[in-house]
C-alpha positions as CSV (number, residue, x, y, z in Angstrom):
1,M,-21.1,-9.6,-12.6
2,N,-22.4,-11.0,-9.4
3,D,-20.7,-14.3,-9.9
4,K,-17.4,-13.9,-8.2
5,L,-14.6,-16.4,-7.9
6,N,-13.9,-17.6,-4.5
7,Y,-10.4,-16.4,-3.9
8,G,-8.3,-18.4,-1.4
9,L,-6.1,-16.8,1.1
10,P,-3.1,-15.3,-0.7
11,K,0.5,-16.2,0.5
12,S,1.1,-12.5,1.4
13,M,-1.9,-12.3,3.7
14,R,-3.0,-13.6,7.1
15,R,-6.6,-13.9,8.3
16,V,-7.6,-13.9,12.0
17,Q,-11.2,-14.1,13.1
18,H,-11.7,-12.3,16.4
19,N,-14.9,-12.2,18.6
20,N,-16.4,-9.1,17.0
21,Y,-14.2,-8.4,13.9
22,L,-12.2,-9.9,11.1
23,E,-8.5,-9.0,10.8
24,L,-6.7,-9.2,7.5
25,R,-3.0,-8.5,7.3
26,R,-1.3,-7.9,3.9
27,Y,2.5,-8.0,4.1
28,W,4.3,-5.5,1.9
29,F,7.6,-7.4,1.4
30,S,8.7,-8.0,-2.2
31,F,12.0,-8.1,-4.0
32,R,11.3,-4.7,-5.5
33,S,11.3,-3.3,-1.9
34,L,14.8,-4.7,-1.4
35,G,15.9,-2.6,-4.4
36,V,14.6,0.6,-2.8
37,L,16.4,-0.3,0.5
38,A,19.6,-1.1,-1.4
39,F,19.5,2.2,-3.3
40,A,19.0,4.1,-0.1
41,C,21.9,2.3,1.6
42,G,24.1,3.0,-1.4
43,W,23.1,6.7,-1.4
44,L,23.9,7.1,2.3
45,G,27.1,5.1,2.0
46,F,28.3,7.2,-0.9
47,Q,27.4,10.3,1.1
48,Y,29.3,9.1,4.1
49,Y,32.5,8.0,2.3
50,N,32.6,11.2,0.3
51,Q,31.7,13.7,2.9
52,E,35.1,15.4,3.0
53,S,35.2,16.0,-0.8
54,F,31.6,17.2,-0.7
55,S,32.4,19.9,1.9
56,T,35.4,21.2,0.0
57,S,33.9,21.1,-3.5
58,L,30.5,22.5,-2.5
59,A,31.7,25.4,-0.4
60,D,29.2,27.7,-2.2
61,F,26.3,25.3,-1.2
62,P,27.0,24.3,2.4
63,W,23.4,23.1,2.8
64,L,23.6,20.6,-0.1
65,P,25.1,17.7,1.9
66,Y,22.3,18.0,4.5
67,V,19.6,17.9,1.8
68,S,21.3,14.9,0.2
69,T,21.5,13.1,3.6
70,A,17.8,13.9,4.2
71,I,16.8,12.4,0.8
72,G,18.8,9.3,1.6
73,G,17.3,9.1,5.1
74,I,13.8,9.3,3.7
75,A,14.5,6.7,1.1
76,F,16.0,4.4,3.7
77,Y,12.9,4.8,6.0
78,Y,10.6,4.2,3.0
79,G,12.6,1.1,1.9
80,L,12.6,-0.3,5.4
81,A,8.9,0.2,5.6
82,L,8.4,-1.6,2.4
83,V,10.4,-4.6,3.7
84,I,8.9,-4.9,7.2
85,N,5.5,-3.2,7.2
86,H,2.1,-4.6,6.7
87,T,-1.4,-3.3,6.2
88,K,-3.9,-4.3,8.8
89,V,-7.6,-4.2,7.8
90,N,-10.0,-4.7,10.7
91,I,-13.5,-5.3,9.4
92,Y,-16.4,-4.9,11.8
93,T,-20.0,-5.1,10.8
94,T,-20.3,-1.3,11.1
95,K,-16.9,0.0,10.0
96,I,-13.5,-0.7,8.6
97,D,-10.2,0.4,10.2
98,I,-7.1,0.4,8.0
99,N,-3.7,0.8,9.6
100,H,-0.1,0.4,8.5
101,G,2.9,-0.6,10.7
102,P,5.0,-1.4,12.6
103,L,6.9,1.6,11.1
104,P,4.4,4.5,11.4
105,L,3.0,6.1,8.3
106,L,0.3,8.7,8.1
107,L,-2.1,6.6,6.1
108,K,-4.7,5.5,8.7
109,K,-8.3,5.3,7.5
110,T,-11.7,4.5,9.1
111,V,-14.8,4.1,7.0
112,V,-18.3,3.6,8.5
113,K,-20.7,1.2,6.8
114,S,-23.4,3.9,6.2
115,D,-20.9,5.7,3.9
116,I,-20.2,2.6,1.8
117,K,-22.0,1.7,-1.4
118,Q,-19.5,-0.7,-3.1
119,F,-15.9,-1.9,-3.0
120,Y,-14.0,-2.6,-6.2
121,V,-10.4,-3.2,-7.4
122,N,-8.8,-0.9,-9.9
123,K,-5.7,-1.6,-12.0
124,H,-3.0,1.1,-11.9
125,N,-0.2,1.4,-14.5
126,R,3.0,3.3,-13.9
127,R,5.1,3.7,-17.0
128,S,8.7,4.6,-17.6
129,E,10.8,4.5,-20.7
130,Q,11.9,0.9,-20.1
131,T,9.0,-0.8,-18.3
132,T,5.4,-0.7,-17.0
133,I,4.7,-1.5,-13.4
134,I,1.2,-2.8,-12.8
135,T,-0.3,-2.6,-9.3
136,Y,-3.8,-2.8,-8.0
137,E,-5.8,-0.6,-5.7
138,L,-8.8,-1.3,-3.4
139,H,-11.4,1.4,-3.9
140,M,-14.7,2.3,-2.3
141,L,-17.6,4.0,-3.9
142,D,-19.5,6.0,-1.3
143,Q,-23.2,6.9,-1.2
144,S,-22.5,10.1,-3.1
145,Q,-20.8,8.1,-5.9
146,N,-17.3,9.5,-4.9
147,Q,-14.4,7.1,-5.5
148,I,-12.1,6.7,-2.5
149,T,-8.8,4.8,-2.6
150,L,-8.4,2.7,0.5
151,I,-5.2,0.7,-0.2
152,K,-2.7,1.3,-3.0
153,N,0.3,-0.5,-4.4
154,I,-1.0,-4.1,-4.1
155,E,1.3,-6.1,-6.4
156,H,-1.0,-9.1,-7.1
157,K,-4.6,-8.9,-8.4
158,V,-5.5,-11.9,-6.2
159,D,-4.6,-10.1,-3.0
160,A,-6.7,-7.1,-3.9
161,K,-9.7,-9.2,-5.0
162,Y,-9.4,-11.3,-1.8
163,L,-9.6,-8.1,0.3
164,E,-12.6,-6.9,-1.7
165,Q,-14.4,-10.3,-1.4
166,E,-13.8,-10.7,2.4
167,I,-14.8,-7.1,3.2
168,E,-18.0,-7.4,1.3
169,R,-18.8,-10.8,2.8
170,Y,-18.1,-9.8,6.4
171,M,-20.0,-6.5,6.1
172,D,-22.9,-8.2,4.1
173,I,-22.5,-5.9,1.1
174,K,-23.9,-7.3,-2.2
175,N,-21.3,-7.2,-5.0
176,Q,-22.2,-4.9,-7.9
177,F,-20.2,-4.0,-11.0
178,V,-18.5,-0.6,-10.9
179,S,-17.2,1.0,-14.1
180,G,-13.4,0.6,-14.3
181,E,-13.4,-2.4,-12.0
182,V,-10.9,-5.3,-12.6
183,S,-12.8,-8.4,-13.6
184,N,-12.3,-11.8,-12.0
């Protein structure tokens, strides 16, 4: 499986060649992310407009409105991050830095080339009663054969395969088939 398709730059990504590294930016925005943000706004709006009835009807649980507001706030922050954030992958010849922003999330990763054996893309299915959501993940196989997830929730296979291809090309890593890898 060494014959790989040459994936062009996806619409959701930007590629910037710097003097000593390659920067790839994958933007998170999708219409699904607007749904999360709308849900959070609805939750907080309902909470705000019904705060008086909450305080009187929940006298035995005075902490419940605070918990509900915290849940709404977390959902709003996550929805806003899904709308405006991006993943920045800085590829050097000796390491990879993965950051997410501009809203901070605790998902920063750095991987040095000596730990890397292979990169590959894996398909991830999330099922509910009504639907199945398919996303892709960029994984790395380290020298000890451990599988490490680098980037999750990539909506399009082309985006994930492009990241894999560009990282391998820039770091001069020969592509090899990994069991469970999504084919071209």
